[in-house]
PyMOL CGO cylinders between C-alpha atoms (Angstrom):
from pymol import cmd
from pymol.cgo import CYLINDER

trace = [
    CYLINDER, 128.07, 97.46, 124.02, 126.34, 96.77, 120.76, 0.3, 1, 1, 1, 1, 1, 1,
    CYLINDER, 126.34, 96.77, 120.76, 129.53, 98.11, 118.82, 0.3, 1, 1, 1, 1, 1, 1,
    CYLINDER, 129.53, 98.11, 118.82, 131.29, 94.93, 119.68, 0.3, 1, 1, 1, 1, 1, 1,
    CYLINDER, 131.29, 94.93, 119.68, 128.80, 92.83, 117.27, 0.3, 1, 1, 1, 1, 1, 1,
    CYLINDER, 128.80, 92.83, 117.27, 129.57, 95.50, 114.18, 0.3, 1, 1, 1, 1, 1, 1,
    CYLINDER, 129.57, 95.50, 114.18, 132.41, 94.92, 111.72, 0.3, 1, 1, 1, 1, 1, 1,
    CYLINDER, 132.41, 94.92, 111.72, 134.97, 97.92, 110.98, 0.3, 1, 1, 1, 1, 1, 1,
    CYLINDER, 134.97, 97.92, 110.98, 132.64, 99.03, 108.07, 0.3, 1, 1, 1, 1, 1, 1,
    CYLINDER, 132.64, 99.03, 108.07, 129.58, 99.02, 110.67, 0.3, 1, 1, 1, 1, 1, 1,
    CYLINDER, 129.58, 99.02, 110.67, 127.94, 95.78, 109.30, 0.3, 1, 1, 1, 1, 1, 1,
    CYLINDER, 127.94, 95.78, 109.30, 126.32, 93.53, 111.85, 0.3, 1, 1, 1, 1, 1, 1,
    CYLINDER, 126.32, 93.53, 111.85, 128.37, 90.31, 112.36, 0.3, 1, 1, 1, 1, 1, 1,
    CYLINDER, 128.37, 90.31, 112.36, 127.04, 87.07, 111.40, 0.3, 1, 1, 1, 1, 1, 1,
    CYLINDER, 127.04, 87.07, 111.40, 126.22, 84.53, 114.11, 0.3, 1, 1, 1, 1, 1, 1,
    CYLINDER, 126.22, 84.53, 114.11, 129.18, 82.15, 113.44, 0.3, 1, 1, 1, 1, 1, 1,
    CYLINDER, 129.18, 82.15, 113.44, 131.59, 84.91, 114.37, 0.3, 1, 1, 1, 1, 1, 1,
    CYLINDER, 131.59, 84.91, 114.37, 129.48, 86.51, 117.08, 0.3, 1, 1, 1, 1, 1, 1,
    CYLINDER, 129.48, 86.51, 117.08, 128.80, 83.18, 118.55, 0.3, 1, 1, 1, 1, 1, 1,
    CYLINDER, 128.80, 83.18, 118.55, 125.00, 83.79, 119.25, 0.3, 1, 1, 1, 1, 1, 1,
    CYLINDER, 125.00, 83.79, 119.25, 122.17, 81.29, 118.48, 0.3, 1, 1, 1, 1, 1, 1,
    CYLINDER, 122.17, 81.29, 118.48, 119.69, 82.17, 115.97, 0.3, 1, 1, 1, 1, 1, 1,
    CYLINDER, 119.69, 82.17, 115.97, 117.11, 83.71, 118.33, 0.3, 1, 1, 1, 1, 1, 1,
    CYLINDER, 117.11, 83.71, 118.33, 119.67, 85.97, 120.14, 0.3, 1, 1, 1, 1, 1, 1,
    CYLINDER, 119.67, 85.97, 120.14, 121.16, 86.94, 116.63, 0.3, 1, 1, 1, 1, 1, 1,
    CYLINDER, 121.16, 86.94, 116.63, 117.74, 88.22, 115.72, 0.3, 1, 1, 1, 1, 1, 1,
    CYLINDER, 117.74, 88.22, 115.72, 117.46, 90.13, 118.87, 0.3, 1, 1, 1, 1, 1, 1,
    CYLINDER, 117.46, 90.13, 118.87, 120.75, 91.50, 118.49, 0.3, 1, 1, 1, 1, 1, 1,
    CYLINDER, 120.75, 91.50, 118.49, 119.85, 92.58, 114.92, 0.3, 1, 1, 1, 1, 1, 1,
    CYLINDER, 119.85, 92.58, 114.92, 116.99, 94.37, 115.92, 0.3, 1, 1, 1, 1, 1, 1,
    CYLINDER, 116.99, 94.37, 115.92, 118.53, 96.23, 118.70, 0.3, 1, 1, 1, 1, 1, 1,
    CYLINDER, 118.53, 96.23, 118.70, 121.18, 97.33, 116.38, 0.3, 1, 1, 1, 1, 1, 1,
    CYLINDER, 121.18, 97.33, 116.38, 118.63, 98.43, 113.88, 0.3, 1, 1, 1, 1, 1, 1,
    CYLINDER, 118.63, 98.43, 113.88, 116.66, 100.21, 116.63, 0.3, 1, 1, 1, 1, 1, 1,
    CYLINDER, 116.66, 100.21, 116.63, 119.82, 101.93, 117.87, 0.3, 1, 1, 1, 1, 1, 1,
    CYLINDER, 119.82, 101.93, 117.87, 120.71, 103.04, 114.51, 0.3, 1, 1, 1, 1, 1, 1,
    CYLINDER, 120.71, 103.04, 114.51, 117.16, 104.85, 113.99, 0.3, 1, 1, 1, 1, 1, 1,
    CYLINDER, 117.16, 104.85, 113.99, 117.57, 106.54, 117.21, 0.3, 1, 1, 1, 1, 1, 1,
    CYLINDER, 117.57, 106.54, 117.21, 120.99, 107.93, 116.17, 0.3, 1, 1, 1, 1, 1, 1,
    CYLINDER, 120.99, 107.93, 116.17, 122.84, 105.97, 119.01, 0.3, 1, 1, 1, 1, 1, 1,
    CYLINDER, 122.84, 105.97, 119.01, 124.75, 103.99, 116.34, 0.3, 1, 1, 1, 1, 1, 1,
    CYLINDER, 124.75, 103.99, 116.34, 126.09, 105.16, 112.99, 0.3, 1, 1, 1, 1, 1, 1,
    CYLINDER, 126.09, 105.16, 112.99, 124.96, 103.28, 109.97, 0.3, 1, 1, 1, 1, 1, 1,
    CYLINDER, 124.96, 103.28, 109.97, 128.51, 103.65, 108.63, 0.3, 1, 1, 1, 1, 1, 1,
    CYLINDER, 128.51, 103.65, 108.63, 131.29, 103.45, 111.15, 0.3, 1, 1, 1, 1, 1, 1,
    CYLINDER, 131.29, 103.45, 111.15, 133.90, 106.23, 110.66, 0.3, 1, 1, 1, 1, 1, 1,
    CYLINDER, 133.90, 106.23, 110.66, 131.56, 108.32, 108.55, 0.3, 1, 1, 1, 1, 1, 1,
    CYLINDER, 131.56, 108.32, 108.55, 132.66, 111.83, 108.28, 0.3, 1, 1, 1, 1, 1, 1,
    CYLINDER, 132.66, 111.83, 108.28, 135.98, 111.29, 109.62, 0.3, 1, 1, 1, 1, 1, 1,
]
cmd.load_cgo(trace, "trace")
């Protein structure tokens, strides 16, 4: 579900594109960064392919 908020290069979408308010955008950023640390999301999409 978090992958929807990443660009094709794996960067976090800005709030103007994701449509979230500032508070939810911060929560999303934290969740994505946490998932990356736990190796649930790649830091760079498509790396090693």
